[in-house]
N, C-alpha and C positions, 0 to 999 in steps of 0.2 A: 873954554875947552881948546885944548891945542892938539894938533894933529889933523891926519886927513879923516873927514866924515865920510863914510861909505854908506851907499844906501843900503837899507835893510829889507826892502821890498822883494819879494820873490818875482814878482810880475811887474815889469816896467811899461805901463801902458802907452808911453811914448816911443817906445823903441822896437816894439814886437809885434809882427802881424801874426804870429802864433797866438796873442792874447785874443784876437778876435776868434780864432778857430775854438780855443777854450771857452770863451764865454757864449758862443754859438752851441756847443755842445751841451753845456751846462743849461742853457735855456730850452733846448730840445729835449733834454733829459727831464727838466722840470715840466713841460708839457705832457711827456709821456707818463709822468709819476702822477698827475692829475688825473688821467684816465684809470688808474687803477686803485682800488679803495685801500690796499696795504702799502703801496708805494708813496702814496700821499702823505704817508708818515714822515717821509724823508724831508719834506717840504718845511716841516717845523723847525729844525735846526738851522736850514737854509736861512728862513725868515728872520730867526734869532740872530744869526750872523750878520745880516744886512742891517738890521736894527742896532746892534751893538757895535759894528763897524762905523755907522753913521753918527753914533752919539760919541765915539772915542776916537773920531777921525782916522778910521782905517787902522788902529792898533795892531801891529803885525802878529802878535800872539793869538789874537782872537780870530784872525784869518786862517793860520795854521791849523788850529784847533778844529776848525770844521772842514779843512780840505778832503778827509775821507769821504764825507757826505757829497761834496761837490764831484769826487771821483766817481762814486757809485752813479750819480746823475749822467756824468759824460759817459760812464760805460753802458748805461741804458740806451743812451743815444747812438753810440758806436754799434751796439748790438743791433738796433733797429735799422741802421745803415747798411750794415753788412748784410742783413737779410734781404736786402733789396738787390745785392749783387748776385747776378746768376754766374755759377761757376761753370767754366769751359768744360769741353767734352774730356780732354786730357791736358794735364800741366806739361808744358815745355821743359824737357830736361829730366823729367822724372821716369824712373824705371817702372814699366808697366808689368814687369815679370813674365812676359811672353818669350 
């Protein structure tokens, strides 16, 4: 093969600190999904992704196919984290209509 070989990975584990944030959110989302009888159904595709990626050495298309499920888990984690944030009495720079 001639030419420049480029990485096809969407996430480069060696260069991005944001990868840790993504993984943390996915893990927290998985923990939250375990606590809900309907949300636990999301863990089936995630487990399938992990097994198939391990068997096929992280084939890119397998990971991309399951990303929507991972995004749902991350959204569950973000929702839980945002519930803990207490809003202030007034937002700075926002018109109150007075």
